[in-house]
N, C-alpha and C positions, 0 to 999 in steps of 0.2 A: 504493500500500500504506500510505500515511500514515494513512488512515482505520482500517485494521486495527490499526495501532500504538496508536492511541487506544482502540480497542475492547478490546484485550487488555492495555493498559498496558505496552507494550514501549518502553522508553526515554522514556516520558512517563506521567503519571498517567492511570489509566483514566477515560475520559469517553465513555460510549456515545452520548449525544445528539450530541456533536460528531463522533464517529466516523461515525454514520449520515449526518450532513449531508455530511461529506467524501466518503464512499462514494457518496452520491447525486449529488454534483457531478462524479464521475468519468465519468458517462455522457455520451457525445458521439455525433455523427452516425455516426462510424466505429466507435465502441465502445459497443454498446448494453446492456451489462450493468448497471453502476451498482448502485443499491440492490437490484436483483433478486437479487443474490447473498446478501442477507440476508432479503428478504421472501418470496420464492418464490410470489408471486401467480400469475404465469404464466411457465413456463419459457421462457427466451429462446433462440432459435435464430439462428445466423449462420455463414456459411462465408466470411466476409471474412478477408483476410490478418491483420488485427489480432486477430480472434477465434482464428484458428489459432495465431498466435504466443503469445497469452495462454495457451491450453490447453497448448502445449508447455512453456512456462516453469513453469506450475503443476505439470505432470506431473513435471518434473525435480526440483522441490522437495518433492513429495508424500510421499516416504519419510522426510524429515527434519522436516517442518513440517506440523502439523495444518491450518493455514489453507490451505496449498497443496492438501492432500488434500480439504478441504471444497470448494474452488473447482473441483477436478477433478470432483467429484461433481455440482456445479451445472452444469458444462459437459455432462456426460453426460446429465443430466436433460432439458435442452432441445435438445441438439445444438449447443452453442456452440463452434465451432472443432473439432468432432469429431463422428463419427456418433452420433446419439442412442442411448442404451442405459440405459433407466430402471431395469432390474433391477440392472445394475452400479452405477448411481448409489445406489440404496437400500442395497446392500451396504456401500458406503463410509460412507454416513450412519449406518448401524447400528453400524459399528465405532467411529466418532467419538462417536456418542451414548452408547455404553457407557463412553466415557472422560469423560463429563460435559461435552462441548462443547455449550454451550447453543444455538448457532446451528444445529448439525447436529441436535440434538434437536428443535428447532422444525421444521426441514425434514422430518424423519422423520414428525413429526405431520401435516404437510401431505400427505405421501405417503399415509399411512393414511387421511386424510380425503378424498382425491381419487381413490384407487386408482391412483396413478402408480407403476408398478414393483412393486406389492404389492397384495394383495386389500384392498378397502376394509374398515376396521375402526374404527368411531367410538370404541370403548373404548380401543384402543391410541392412537388420535389424541389423545384427551383426556389419557391418561397421559403421553405424550411432551411435549405442550404444558405440562402441569403441572410436569414436571421442569425444563423450560427456563424457564418463568415464575418458578419459585422461585429461579432464579439471576439474575433481574433482566432477562430478555429481554423487551423491550416488545412485540415482535411476538407472542410466545407469550402474554404476559399478555392482549393483545387477543383472541387466539383462545380462551383459556380463557373469557373473557367471552362470546364467541360460542357456545361449547359450552353454557354455562349458559343463554344466551338461547334457543337452539334445541333443547336437550335432546340434544346429540350426545355419547353415551357417558356421560351423567350426567343426573340428574333436572333438568328445567327449573327454573331459579330466577333470576328477574329481578333480585332483590336482589344475589345473588352476581355476576351478570353486570355490574351497575353497579360493584360493588367492584373487579372486575378491570379494567374499562374505565378507572376512575379511576387505578388503579396505572399503567396504560400511559400515560395522559395525563400523569402526573407525570414521565415520561421523554420527553415530547414527541411521543408517537405521534399523527400526524394521523388515522390510520385509527380509533383509539379515540375521538378527538375527534368524528369523524363519527358513530361508533356511539352515543356519548352523545347527540348531537343527535337521532338516530333514536329513542332511548329517551324523550327529552323530547317529541318530536313525537307519538309514539304512546302515551305513558303506560305504558311498560314499566318496572315497578318504582318509578315516581315518578308524581306527578300530571302530566298533560300540560300543557306550558307552551311555547307557540310562541316566546316571546321568548327563553327560555333555549336552546331548540333552535336558534334562529337564531344565537345567540352562539357555540355550539359549531360549527355549520356554518362560520361565518366564520373561526374559529381554524384549522380544518382546511383550508378553502379557501385561506387565505393561505399555508399551507404547500405548496399545490399539489395537494391531494387532489382528483381530478377528480370523484369522487362527491359530495363536500361542495360543490364549485363548482356542480354541477348542483342539489343540494338548495337551496343558497342562492339560486340563480337562480329556482327555483320559488317560494320564499318572497317574493322581490321581485316576481315577476310577480303573485302572488295576494294580496300584502299580509299575509302571515302573520307575526306577531310583530315586524314592522317596517313602515314606510310603503311602500306600493306604489310601485314605481319601475321602469318598463319598460326604461329605458336601462341601469340597473344589472343588471336581469335578463338583458338581451341580452349585456352584458359578461361576466357569469359563465357564461352558456351558451357563449359563444364560447371562453372559456378552457378550459372542460371539453371542448368539442368538439375543440379544437386538440390535446388529448391523446388523442383517439380515442374518446371516449365517445359512442356513437350516440344515446342518449337526449337528450343535450345538443344534438346536431346537429338532432334532430327538434324540440326545443323552440325553437331559434333559427329554424328554417324556418317553424314555426307562427307566430311573431311576425311574420316577414316576409310570410307569406301573408295575414295579417290587416291588413297595412299599418301595423303598430305601430312597426316599425323598417325601416331601409333594408337 
């Protein structure tokens, strides 16, 4: 819970980037939640003893502490230590979001964007992301950028997408760094520039973002924006594949099939 203390400024100055790193580090082989309680990319499920104990402890504190209530909702969303119940999860997120809890607002936006426990609604998705982003939530800022990039609940606007990605990057978001790389690679809102794209992919890859690791590997393999280097390409493919990204595994297999790496 030390990470949450830094996130909320309980007994220590508020420091969200440090909080995120501490929460990220809490993930272990036996406790698979970690940063997923903040990011909501894919709801985590587990019936391990550690997961069940975690849910029980959060449930005990949920009436007195909003963080415990938020974590209970996270557990219900994926089935972490408890039977999955996404409708119940959304109800908790809605209650906390109405109290201006930025993390729960972000999660509620993700629920509306993916149709988890509620009918898909991109307008509501964008609105909840915006409320969270305006409180300095880097995950929400990144997703506001994605809404503008893709036209989800708002008119597509690449310039505004870049503005929000940059705000999230200022708070250390590796996902936003990767998205900035994609903008520079594809010329979304800026002139295409492979060298700048590669620099953003590297920043995100070094933070452990598996998509950026894959993108950087492709750039090394093809010599985009940096010197061609098959060994470095293989290394980044491998790091991404080790996190479960199938495209990276295919990229590494292709290098092996062509006899470029062992």
